[in-house]
N, CA, C, O and the ligand as a Tripos MOL2 file, in Angstrom:
@<TRIPOS>MOLECULE
protein
  225   223    57     0     0
PROTEIN
NO_CHARGES

@<TRIPOS>ATOM
      1 N          21.8640  -15.4080   -6.4720 N.3       1 MET1
      2 CA         21.9190  -16.6800   -5.7690 C.3       1 MET1
      3 C          23.4210  -17.0060   -5.4490 C.2       1 MET1
      4 O          24.3090  -16.8800   -6.2930 O.2       1 MET1
      5 N          23.6290  -17.4260   -4.1960 N.am      2 LYS2
      6 CA         25.0380  -17.7080   -3.8290 C.3       2 LYS2
      7 C          25.4070  -19.1280   -4.2760 C.2       2 LYS2
      8 O          24.5460  -19.9930   -4.4340 O.2       2 LYS2
      9 N          26.6580  -19.3290   -4.4640 N.am      3 SER3
     10 CA         27.1590  -20.6680   -4.7010 C.3       3 SER3
     11 C          27.3060  -21.3800   -3.3350 C.2       3 SER3
     12 O          27.4510  -20.7260   -2.3020 O.2       3 SER3
     13 N          27.2680  -22.7080   -3.3470 N.am      4 THR4
     14 CA         27.4290  -23.4690   -2.0870 C.3       4 THR4
     15 C          28.8190  -23.2060   -1.4540 C.2       4 THR4
     16 O          28.9970  -23.1590   -0.2370 O.2       4 THR4
     17 N          29.8020  -23.0380   -2.3970 N.am      5 ARG5
     18 CA         31.1590  -22.7570   -1.9050 C.3       5 ARG5
     19 C          31.2110  -21.5150   -1.0660 C.2       5 ARG5
     20 O          31.7850  -21.4920    0.0230 O.2       5 ARG5
     21 N          30.5670  -20.4290   -1.6220 N.am      6 LYS6
     22 CA         30.6030  -19.1710   -0.8960 C.3       6 LYS6
     23 C          29.7040  -19.2920    0.3610 C.2       6 LYS6
     24 O          30.0620  -18.7450    1.4040 O.2       6 LYS6
     25 N          28.6050  -19.9570    0.2960 N.am      7 ALA7
     26 CA         27.7370  -20.1420    1.4850 C.3       7 ALA7
     27 C          28.4280  -20.8710    2.5780 C.2       7 ALA7
     28 O          28.2370  -20.5490    3.7510 O.2       7 ALA7
     29 N          29.2420  -21.8640    2.2340 N.am      8 LEU8
     30 CA         30.0470  -22.5930    3.2410 C.3       8 LEU8
     31 C          30.9940  -21.6630    3.9060 C.2       8 LEU8
     32 O          31.1440  -21.6790    5.1280 O.2       8 LEU8
     33 N          31.6560  -20.8260    3.0960 N.am      9 ARG9
     34 CA         32.6410  -19.8650    3.6400 C.3       9 ARG9
     35 C          31.9300  -18.8870    4.5710 C.2       9 ARG9
     36 O          32.4720  -18.5300    5.6170 O.2       9 ARG9
     37 N          30.7320  -18.4500    4.2060 N.am     10 ASP10
     38 CA         29.9660  -17.4690    5.0030 C.3      10 ASP10
     39 C          29.2160  -18.0890    6.1750 C.2      10 ASP10
     40 O          28.5490  -17.3930    6.9400 O.2      10 ASP10
     41 N          29.3350  -19.3980    6.3030 N.am     11 ASP11
     42 CA         28.6190  -20.1330    7.3830 C.3      11 ASP11
     43 C          27.1170  -20.0370    7.2170 C.2      11 ASP11
     44 O          26.3910  -20.1150    8.2090 O.2      11 ASP11
     45 N          26.6130  -19.8670    5.9690 N.am     12 ASP12
     46 CA         25.1790  -19.9940    5.7270 C.3      12 ASP12
     47 C          24.7150  -21.4440    5.7310 C.2      12 ASP12
     48 O          23.5940  -21.7740    6.1210 O.2      12 ASP12
     49 N          25.6120  -22.2740    5.2880 N.am     13 ILE13
     50 CA         25.3540  -23.7270    5.2930 C.3      13 ILE13
     51 C          26.5940  -24.4180    5.8810 C.2      13 ILE13
     52 O          27.6800  -23.8510    6.0020 O.2      13 ILE13
     53 N          26.3470  -25.6740    6.2330 N.am     14 PHE14
     54 CA         27.5060  -26.4370    6.7620 C.3      14 PHE14
     55 C          27.3560  -27.8860    6.3550 C.2      14 PHE14
     56 O          26.2660  -28.3170    5.9790 O.2      14 PHE14
     57 N          28.4410  -28.6440    6.4250 N.am     15 LYS15
     58 CA         28.3930  -30.0920    6.1220 C.3      15 LYS15
     59 C          28.2570  -30.9190    7.3770 C.2      15 LYS15
     60 O          28.9950  -30.7330    8.3450 O.2      15 LYS15
     61 N          27.3090  -31.8330    7.3530 N.am     16 ASP16
     62 CA         27.1460  -32.6750    8.5070 C.3      16 ASP16
     63 C          28.1220  -33.8900    8.4640 C.2      16 ASP16
     64 O          28.9700  -33.9610    7.5750 O.2      16 ASP16
     65 N          28.0050  -34.8020    9.3860 N.am     17 THR17
     66 CA         28.9960  -35.9140    9.4200 C.3      17 THR17
     67 C          28.8590  -36.8380    8.2310 C.2      17 THR17
     68 O          29.7670  -37.6240    7.9610 O.2      17 THR17
     69 N          27.7490  -36.7670    7.5110 N.am     18 TYR18
     70 CA         27.5680  -37.5700    6.3150 C.3      18 TYR18
     71 C          27.9390  -36.8200    5.0350 C.2      18 TYR18
     72 O          27.6560  -37.2650    3.9230 O.2      18 TYR18
     73 N          28.6140  -35.6030    5.2420 N.am     19 GLU19
     74 CA         29.0070  -34.7790    4.0850 C.3      19 GLU19
     75 C          27.8040  -34.1680    3.3670 C.2      19 GLU19
     76 O          27.9380  -33.7290    2.2250 O.2      19 GLU19
     77 N          26.6550  -34.1310    3.9910 N.am     20 ARG20
     78 CA         25.5310  -33.5140    3.3520 C.3      20 ARG20
     79 C          25.4970  -32.0110    3.6890 C.2      20 ARG20
     80 O          25.9610  -31.6090    4.7560 O.2      20 ARG20
     81 N          24.9640  -31.2010    2.8060 N.am     21 LEU21
     82 CA         24.8670  -29.7880    3.0200 C.3      21 LEU21
     83 C          23.6020  -29.4920    3.8270 C.2      21 LEU21
     84 O          22.5090  -29.9610    3.5080 O.2      21 LEU21
     85 N          23.7950  -28.6800    4.9080 N.am     22 ASN22
     86 CA         22.6500  -28.3390    5.7630 C.3      22 ASN22
     87 C          22.5300  -26.8240    5.8190 C.2      22 ASN22
     88 O          23.5380  -26.1190    5.7790 O.2      22 ASN22
     89 N          21.3080  -26.3220    5.9110 N.am     23 CYS23
     90 CA         21.0570  -24.8790    6.2000 C.3      23 CYS23
     91 C          21.4220  -24.5640    7.5720 C.2      23 CYS23
     92 O          20.9250  -25.2090    8.4950 O.2      23 CYS23
     93 N          22.2950  -23.5740    7.7890 N.am     24 ALA24
     94 CA         22.7840  -23.2160    9.1240 C.3      24 ALA24
     95 C          21.6390  -22.7130   10.0560 C.2      24 ALA24
     96 O          21.6360  -22.9690   11.2600 O.2      24 ALA24
     97 N          20.7010  -22.0100    9.4590 N.am     25 ASP25
     98 CA         19.6000  -21.4510   10.2570 C.3      25 ASP25
     99 C          18.6060  -22.5340   10.6810 C.2      25 ASP25
    100 O          18.2100  -22.6090   11.8440 O.2      25 ASP25
    101 N          18.2180  -23.3520    9.7380 N.am     26 CYS26
    102 CA         17.1550  -24.3390    9.9910 C.3      26 CYS26
    103 C          17.6700  -25.6870   10.3760 C.2      26 CYS26
    104 O          16.9050  -26.5170   10.8670 O.2      26 CYS26
    105 N          18.9800  -25.9490   10.1670 N.am     27 GLU27
    106 CA         19.5760  -27.3040   10.3750 C.3      27 GLU27
    107 C          18.8000  -28.3830    9.6790 C.2      27 GLU27
    108 O          18.5270  -29.4440   10.2390 O.2      27 GLU27
    109 N          18.4440  -28.0900    8.4320 N.am     28 LYS28
    110 CA         17.7990  -29.0550    7.5340 C.3      28 LYS28
    111 C          18.7370  -29.3760    6.3940 C.2      28 LYS28
    112 O          19.4960  -28.5300    5.9230 O.2      28 LYS28
    113 N          18.6610  -30.6640    5.9520 N.am     29 VAL29
    114 CA         19.4740  -31.0530    4.7890 C.3      29 VAL29
    115 C          18.8820  -30.4230    3.5270 C.2      29 VAL29
    116 O          17.6780  -30.4960    3.2790 O.2      29 VAL29
    117 N          19.7550  -29.8100    2.7460 N.am     30 LEU30
    118 CA         19.3020  -29.1390    1.5300 C.3      30 LEU30
    119 C          18.8680  -30.1550    0.5140 C.2      30 LEU30
    120 O          19.5220  -31.1860    0.3570 O.2      30 LEU30
    121 N          17.7620  -29.8910   -0.1930 N.am     31 LYS31
    122 CA         17.3350  -30.7610   -1.3060 C.3      31 LYS31
    123 C          18.1250  -30.4350   -2.5200 C.2      31 LYS31
    124 O          18.5510  -29.2980   -2.7190 O.2      31 LYS31
    125 N          18.3230  -31.4260   -3.3320 N.am     32 THR32
    126 CA         19.0920  -31.2290   -4.5930 C.3      32 THR32
    127 C          18.1740  -31.3700   -5.7900 C.2      32 THR32
    128 O          17.4530  -32.3600   -5.9160 O.2      32 THR32
    129 N          18.1980  -30.4140   -6.6380 N.am     33 THR33
    130 CA         17.4970  -30.4700   -7.9480 C.3      33 THR33
    131 C          18.5360  -30.3930   -9.0610 C.2      33 THR33
    132 O          19.2900  -29.4270   -9.1780 O.2      33 THR33
    133 N          18.5440  -31.4260   -9.8540 N.am     34 THR34
    134 CA         19.4850  -31.4630  -10.9750 C.3      34 THR34
    135 C          18.7080  -31.1470  -12.2900 C.2      34 THR34
    136 O          17.7730  -31.8400  -12.6900 O.2      34 THR34
    137 N          19.1710  -30.0580  -12.9120 N.am     35 ASP35
    138 CA         18.6040  -29.6770  -14.2250 C.3      35 ASP35
    139 C          19.6630  -29.9820  -15.2440 C.2      35 ASP35
    140 O          20.7540  -29.4140  -15.2190 O.2      35 ASP35
    141 N          19.3340  -30.8880  -16.1450 N.am     36 SER36
    142 CA         20.3100  -31.3450  -17.1330 C.3      36 SER36
    143 C          20.7810  -30.2290  -18.0550 C.2      36 SER36
    144 O          21.8560  -30.3270  -18.6480 O.2      36 SER36
    145 N          19.9860  -29.1680  -18.1790 N.am     37 ASN37
    146 CA         20.3650  -28.0430  -19.0010 C.3      37 ASN37
    147 C          21.2360  -27.0510  -18.3140 C.2      37 ASN37
    148 O          21.8850  -26.2500  -18.9860 O.2      37 ASN37
    149 N          21.2910  -27.0570  -16.9940 N.am     38 ALA38
    150 CA         22.0770  -26.1410  -16.2050 C.3      38 ALA38
    151 C          23.4570  -26.6750  -15.9400 C.2      38 ALA38
    152 O          23.6680  -27.8880  -15.9600 O.2      38 ALA38
    153 N          24.4060  -25.7920  -15.6910 N.am     39 VAL39
    154 CA         25.7580  -26.2490  -15.3460 C.3      39 VAL39
    155 C          25.9560  -26.4210  -13.8350 C.2      39 VAL39
    156 O          27.0580  -26.6810  -13.3520 O.2      39 VAL39
    157 N          24.8770  -26.2700  -13.1370 N.am     40 PHE40
    158 CA         24.9700  -26.4770  -11.6380 C.3      40 PHE40
    159 C          23.7460  -27.2120  -11.1350 C.2      40 PHE40
    160 O          22.7020  -27.2280  -11.7880 O.2      40 PHE40
    161 N          23.8830  -27.8140   -9.9790 N.am     41 ASP41
    162 CA         22.7250  -28.3890   -9.2580 C.3      41 ASP41
    163 C          22.1700  -27.3200   -8.3400 C.2      41 ASP41
    164 O          22.9090  -26.4990   -7.7960 O.2      41 ASP41
    165 N          20.8650  -27.3420   -8.1770 N.am     42 LEU42
    166 CA         20.2300  -26.3710   -7.3110 C.3      42 LEU42
    167 C          20.0270  -27.0230   -5.9530 C.2      42 LEU42
    168 O          19.4410  -28.1010   -5.8560 O.2      42 LEU42
    169 N          20.5160  -26.3630   -4.8990 N.am     43 ARG43
    170 CA         20.3020  -26.8420   -3.4970 C.3      43 ARG43
    171 C          19.3790  -25.9370   -2.8390 C.2      43 ARG43
    172 O          19.5840  -24.7240   -2.8080 O.2      43 ARG43
    173 N          18.3130  -26.5210   -2.2830 N.am     44 THR44
    174 CA         17.2470  -25.7210   -1.6490 C.3      44 THR44
    175 C          16.9700  -26.1650   -0.2580 C.2      44 THR44
    176 O          16.8580  -27.3610    0.0090 O.2      44 THR44
    177 N          16.8510  -25.1770    0.6800 N.am     45 CYS45
    178 CA         16.4840  -25.5430    2.0280 C.3      45 CYS45
    179 C          14.9810  -25.7730    2.0550 C.2      45 CYS45
    180 O          14.2240  -24.9050    1.6210 O.2      45 CYS45
    181 N          14.5210  -26.9450    2.5630 N.am     46 PRO46
    182 CA         13.0860  -27.2320    2.5720 C.3      46 PRO46
    183 C          12.3340  -26.3680    3.5920 C.2      46 PRO46
    184 O          11.1070  -26.2900    3.5400 O.2      46 PRO46
    185 N          13.0420  -25.7280    4.5060 N.am     47 GLU47
    186 CA         12.3980  -24.9510    5.5520 C.3      47 GLU47
    187 C          12.2430  -23.4590    5.1130 C.2      47 GLU47
    188 O          11.1280  -22.9390    5.0540 O.2      47 GLU47
    189 N          13.3350  -22.8160    4.8240 N.am     48 CYS48
    190 CA         13.2560  -21.3380    4.5250 C.3      48 CYS48
    191 C          13.3000  -21.0720    3.0020 C.2      48 CYS48
    192 O          13.1330  -19.9330    2.5680 O.2      48 CYS48
    193 N          13.5270  -22.1370    2.1910 N.am     49 GLY49
    194 CA         13.4830  -21.9780    0.7230 C.3      49 GLY49
    195 C          14.6480  -21.3090    0.0790 C.2      49 GLY49
    196 O          14.6270  -21.0380   -1.1210 O.2      49 GLY49
    197 N          15.7190  -21.0220    0.8890 N.am     50 THR50
    198 CA         16.9320  -20.4070    0.3220 C.3      50 THR50
    199 C          17.5740  -21.3210   -0.6900 C.2      50 THR50
    200 O          17.7530  -22.5100   -0.4230 O.2      50 THR50
    201 N          17.9200  -20.8030   -1.8280 N.am     51 GLU51
    202 CA         18.5180  -21.5720   -2.9160 C.3      51 GLU51
    203 C          19.9960  -21.2450   -3.0990 C.2      51 GLU51
    204 O          20.4160  -20.0920   -3.0000 O.2      51 GLU51
    205 N          20.7670  -22.2910   -3.3670 N.am     52 TYR52
    206 CA         22.1900  -22.1590   -3.6720 C.3      52 TYR52
    207 C          22.4940  -22.9030   -4.9160 C.2      52 TYR52
    208 O          21.8640  -23.9230   -5.1960 O.2      52 TYR52
    209 N          23.4490  -22.4280   -5.6870 N.am     53 LYS53
    210 CA         23.8830  -23.1940   -6.8340 C.3      53 LYS53
    211 C          25.1490  -23.9350   -6.4980 C.2      53 LYS53
    212 O          26.0880  -23.3930   -5.9140 O.2      53 LYS53
    213 N          25.1420  -25.2160   -6.8940 N.am     54 ASP54
    214 CA         26.2830  -26.0890   -6.6120 C.3      54 ASP54
    215 C          26.9650  -26.3980   -7.9150 C.2      54 ASP54
    216 O          26.5160  -27.2540   -8.6770 O.2      54 ASP54
    217 N          28.0530  -25.7000   -8.1720 N.am     55 LEU55
    218 CA         28.7460  -25.9030   -9.4320 C.3      55 LEU55
    219 C          29.3650  -27.2850   -9.5070 C.2      55 LEU55
    220 O          29.9800  -27.7640   -8.5550 O.2      55 LEU55
    221 N          29.1900  -27.9110  -10.6480 N.am     56 ARG56
    222 CA         29.7540  -29.2510  -10.8290 C.3      56 ARG56
    223 C          31.2020  -29.2210  -11.2430 C.2      56 ARG56
    224 O          31.8120  -30.2730  -11.4330 O.2      56 ARG56
    225 ZN         16.8560  -22.8200    5.8600 Zn       57 ZN57
@<TRIPOS>BOND
     1     1     2 1
     2     2     3 1
     3     3     4 2
     4     3     5 am
     5     5     6 1
     6     6     7 1
     7     7     8 2
     8     7     9 am
     9     9    10 1
    10    10    11 1
    11    11    12 2
    12    11    13 am
    13    13    14 1
    14    14    15 1
    15    15    16 2
    16    15    17 am
    17    17    18 1
    18    18    19 1
    19    19    20 2
    20    19    21 am
    21    21    22 1
    22    22    23 1
    23    23    24 2
    24    23    25 am
    25    25    26 1
    26    26    27 1
    27    27    28 2
    28    27    29 am
    29    29    30 1
    30    30    31 1
    31    31    32 2
    32    31    33 am
    33    33    34 1
    34    34    35 1
    35    35    36 2
    36    35    37 am
    37    37    38 1
    38    38    39 1
    39    39    40 2
    40    39    41 am
    41    41    42 1
    42    42    43 1
    43    43    44 2
    44    43    45 am
    45    45    46 1
    46    46    47 1
    47    47    48 2
    48    47    49 am
    49    49    50 1
    50    50    51 1
    51    51    52 2
    52    51    53 am
    53    53    54 1
    54    54    55 1
    55    55    56 2
    56    55    57 am
    57    57    58 1
    58    58    59 1
    59    59    60 2
    60    59    61 am
    61    61    62 1
    62    62    63 1
    63    63    64 2
    64    63    65 am
    65    65    66 1
    66    66    67 1
    67    67    68 2
    68    67    69 am
    69    69    70 1
    70    70    71 1
    71    71    72 2
    72    71    73 am
    73    73    74 1
    74    74    75 1
    75    75    76 2
    76    75    77 am
    77    77    78 1
    78    78    79 1
    79    79    80 2
    80    79    81 am
    81    81    82 1
    82    82    83 1
    83    83    84 2
    84    83    85 am
    85    85    86 1
    86    86    87 1
    87    87    88 2
    88    87    89 am
    89    89    90 1
    90    90    91 1
    91    91    92 2
    92    91    93 am
    93    93    94 1
    94    94    95 1
    95    95    96 2
    96    95    97 am
    97    97    98 1
    98    98    99 1
    99    99   100 2
   100    99   101 am
   101   101   102 1
   102   102   103 1
   103   103   104 2
   104   103   105 am
   105   105   106 1
   106   106   107 1
   107   107   108 2
   108   107   109 am
   109   109   110 1
   110   110   111 1
   111   111   112 2
   112   111   113 am
   113   113   114 1
   114   114   115 1
   115   115   116 2
   116   115   117 am
   117   117   118 1
   118   118   119 1
   119   119   120 2
   120   119   121 am
   121   121   122 1
   122   122   123 1
   123   123   124 2
   124   123   125 am
   125   125   126 1
   126   126   127 1
   127   127   128 2
   128   127   129 am
   129   129   130 1
   130   130   131 1
   131   131   132 2
   132   131   133 am
   133   133   134 1
   134   134   135 1
   135   135   136 2
   136   135   137 am
   137   137   138 1
   138   138   139 1
   139   139   140 2
   140   139   141 am
   141   141   142 1
   142   142   143 1
   143   143   144 2
   144   143   145 am
   145   145   146 1
   146   146   147 1
   147   147   148 2
   148   147   149 am
   149   149   150 1
   150   150   151 1
   151   151   152 2
   152   151   153 am
   153   153   154 1
   154   154   155 1
   155   155   156 2
   156   155   157 am
   157   157   158 1
   158   158   159 1
   159   159   160 2
   160   159   161 am
   161   161   162 1
   162   162   163 1
   163   163   164 2
   164   163   165 am
   165   165   166 1
   166   166   167 1
   167   167   168 2
   168   167   169 am
   169   169   170 1
   170   170   171 1
   171   171   172 2
   172   171   173 am
   173   173   174 1
   174   174   175 1
   175   175   176 2
   176   175   177 am
   177   177   178 1
   178   178   179 1
   179   179   180 2
   180   179   181 am
   181   181   182 1
   182   182   183 1
   183   183   184 2
   184   183   185 am
   185   185   186 1
   186   186   187 1
   187   187   188 2
   188   187   189 am
   189   189   190 1
   190   190   191 1
   191   191   192 2
   192   191   193 am
   193   193   194 1
   194   194   195 1
   195   195   196 2
   196   195   197 am
   197   197   198 1
   198   198   199 1
   199   199   200 2
   200   199   201 am
   201   201   202 1
   202   202   203 1
   203   203   204 2
   204   203   205 am
   205   205   206 1
   206   206   207 1
   207   207   208 2
   208   207   209 am
   209   209   210 1
   210   210   211 1
   211   211   212 2
   212   211   213 am
   213   213   214 1
   214   214   215 1
   215   215   216 2
   216   215   217 am
   217   217   218 1
   218   218   219 1
   219   219   220 2
   220   219   221 am
   221   221   222 1
   222   222   223 1
   223   223   224 2
@<TRIPOS>SUBSTRUCTURE
     1 MET1         2 RESIDUE 1 A MET
     2 LYS2         6 RESIDUE 1 A LYS
     3 SER3        10 RESIDUE 1 A SER
     4 THR4        14 RESIDUE 1 A THR
     5 ARG5        18 RESIDUE 1 A ARG
     6 LYS6        22 RESIDUE 1 A LYS
     7 ALA7        26 RESIDUE 1 A ALA
     8 LEU8        30 RESIDUE 1 A LEU
     9 ARG9        34 RESIDUE 1 A ARG
    10 ASP10       38 RESIDUE 1 A ASP
    11 ASP11       42 RESIDUE 1 A ASP
    12 ASP12       46 RESIDUE 1 A ASP
    13 ILE13       50 RESIDUE 1 A ILE
    14 PHE14       54 RESIDUE 1 A PHE
    15 LYS15       58 RESIDUE 1 A LYS
    16 ASP16       62 RESIDUE 1 A ASP
    17 THR17       66 RESIDUE 1 A THR
    18 TYR18       70 RESIDUE 1 A TYR
    19 GLU19       74 RESIDUE 1 A GLU
    20 ARG20       78 RESIDUE 1 A ARG
    21 LEU21       82 RESIDUE 1 A LEU
    22 ASN22       86 RESIDUE 1 A ASN
    23 CYS23       90 RESIDUE 1 A CYS
    24 ALA24       94 RESIDUE 1 A ALA
    25 ASP25       98 RESIDUE 1 A ASP
    26 CYS26      102 RESIDUE 1 A CYS
    27 GLU27      106 RESIDUE 1 A GLU
    28 LYS28      110 RESIDUE 1 A LYS
    29 VAL29      114 RESIDUE 1 A VAL
    30 LEU30      118 RESIDUE 1 A LEU
    31 LYS31      122 RESIDUE 1 A LYS
    32 THR32      126 RESIDUE 1 A THR
    33 THR33      130 RESIDUE 1 A THR
    34 THR34      134 RESIDUE 1 A THR
    35 ASP35      138 RESIDUE 1 A ASP
    36 SER36      142 RESIDUE 1 A SER
    37 ASN37      146 RESIDUE 1 A ASN
    38 ALA38      150 RESIDUE 1 A ALA
    39 VAL39      154 RESIDUE 1 A VAL
    40 PHE40      158 RESIDUE 1 A PHE
    41 ASP41      162 RESIDUE 1 A ASP
    42 LEU42      166 RESIDUE 1 A LEU
    43 ARG43      170 RESIDUE 1 A ARG
    44 THR44      174 RESIDUE 1 A THR
    45 CYS45      178 RESIDUE 1 A CYS
    46 PRO46      182 RESIDUE 1 A PRO
    47 GLU47      186 RESIDUE 1 A GLU
    48 CYS48      190 RESIDUE 1 A CYS
    49 GLY49      194 RESIDUE 1 A GLY
    50 THR50      198 RESIDUE 1 A THR
    51 GLU51      202 RESIDUE 1 A GLU
    52 TYR52      206 RESIDUE 1 A TYR
    53 LYS53      210 RESIDUE 1 A LYS
    54 ASP54      214 RESIDUE 1 A ASP
    55 LEU55      218 RESIDUE 1 A LEU
    56 ARG56      222 RESIDUE 1 A ARG
    57 ZN57       225 GROUP 0 **** ****
């Protein structure tokens, strides 16, 4: 799984004018899943299901 930082660099995702992360392919806002046991938030595209880890 890629980190959001790397995905932004690779243009897999982009930030919209509201600073939200969007999937570059689907142009959908990524959903955020916060797991209190994990050290990162999970960002998931609701369209293609690609997951990214967002390090806190
Ligand atoms: Zn997508």
